[in-house]
N, C-alpha and C positions, 0 to 999 in steps of 0.2 A: 781126886780124879783129874787126870791130865787131859785137857780138852783141846789143846792146840797142836798136838803132835800125833801123827798117825804112823803107819808103817812105811809109806813111801814119800810122804810129804809132811811139812809142818807149816803152820801159819805164824807169821810174825809181824810186828809193827814195821812201818816203812822206815828206811834208813837213808841217810844222805847219798850213799853209794847206789841207791835205786834210781837216781835222777835220770840217767840216760835211758834206762829201760822204760820208766814211766813216760818220759817224753816221747819215746818211740811209739809206745802203745797208744797214748792219747792223741798222737798226730797221724795215726794210721787211718786214712779216710775210709778204708774198707770196713772199719769197726764203728764208724760214726753213727750208723743207723741203729746200732745196739745201745749206744750211750747217749743218743740224742745230741751229740756234739755237732756243731755247724761251723765252728771256726777253730783254727789251730791254736795250740797253747805254746807260749814262749818258755824257754828254759827257765827264765826268771820266775814265771808264775808257778811252774812245777816245783822249783826250789822253795818258793814261799809256802806252797801247799805241804810239802814234806816237812818243812820247818815247823808248821803248825799242826802236823798230824798227831802230835802227842796230846792234843786237847781231848778232853773227856767226851765220850759219846753223849752224855747228858747235856753237855754244853752245845756241841756242834750238830747233834742229831744224825751223825753218820760215823762210820768206822770203815777204813780201808786197811786190809791186811795183805801182805805179800804171801803168795803160795810158793814154797821153796822145796826143792828136792832134798830129801834127807841125806843122800850120799854126796852129791856135788855141792849142795847148799845154794845152787843156782835158783834165781827167781824165774819161775815158769808161768806165773799168772798172778791175778789179783782177785780177791773176793771182797765185796762191799756190802755193808749194811747201810741203808739209807732211809730217809723219812722215819727215823726212829721216833716212836710215840710212846713214852713211858706211861702215860695215863691209860692208854688202851692196850699197853703191853704188846706192841707189834712193830715190825719193821719190814722194809723191802730188802731183798737180797739179790745181788747180781754177781756173776762169776765169769772170768775170762781166763782161758788157757791160751797164751799168746801163740806159740809156734804150732803149726799144723802137725808136726811130727810128735808133739807131746799130747795131742788130743787122742781120745780113744784108748788111753792107757790106764784109766781109772783115777787119774789125779783130780779131776773135777768132782767125781763121786766122793772121794775121800775128803776133799776140801769142804764139800757141802755137808757131809756127815759131821765133820769137826765143828763147823759153824753152828749146826743144829744143836750139838752137845753144849757148845759155848753159850748160846743164847738161852738155853734151858737152865743151865747151872749158874751162870754168872749174871745174866740180865733178867732172868725170870720172865721171859717173854711168853705170851700166850699163843702168838702166831707169827709166821713169816709169810710174805707174799712175793711173787715174782711176775714180772711183765716180760713176755717172750713173743717175738714176732712169729706168726704162725708157720712160716717156712723154715724156721730154725729147728729142724727135727731133732738134731742131736741134743739141744738144750731142753726141748720138751721131754725127750726120753730121760735125760738126766734128772730133771726135777720130778717127773712122774715116778720114776724108780725110787726116789728119795721120800716119797709119801705126799708130794704136793698133788692137789686135786684141781682140775680145771673148773673154774667157777664162772667164767664168762669170756666173751669175745668183744673187743672194742673194734668196731668196723671202721675201715679206712683211717686208722688211728695215727699212723706214722707216714709222713710224706718222705719219700726216698727218691734218689736219682735212679733211673732205670739202669739195670745192668747192661753194659755195653752200648748204651744209647746216650750220647752226650746231650746234656741239658733237657732230657726228657724226664718228667716227673711221673711218679706213680704213688699210689697209697697202698699200705699193707695193713692187714689186721693184726692186732696185738691180743694175745691170749693172756688172761689173768689166772694165775695159779695161787693156791693158798695151802698152807700147812698149819693145821692146828696142833700145837705141841702138847 
């Protein structure tokens, strides 16, 4: 069974040529509330991260894969497994389709389907979970349509800067979704 190749996208390991794309994504402040990032990343730190991305998920407890278009081979996003717990056979999953023009085309759904097949067949996981801000309707729909079930809400879980209001903080609820495999 081929688990990392779909009809319109494929998942692959990070490569050195991904440096600029990952640096751009990681330093996009509009995405920081999703990744809980609060400081920018240097080119050097991203280069080091990519250089060590070959390490085994069993060692580093995470795996980041590039989501690439099957026709253009262009990197269009990232999908991460994190907090990998082999004893309890579970991991968290996060996904990002970078450009707005690539969203809503089914790439995220296909990437999520591929990672679900991968963790079932290769990692033998029992479950995946996702933490999604409650106002991220597109992500909630994506994960719900993929079989994830809402199991709880963490109230005022994430401190974020207010949209359009400089230096004004607010808190957002985070919804916890689970998928038993």
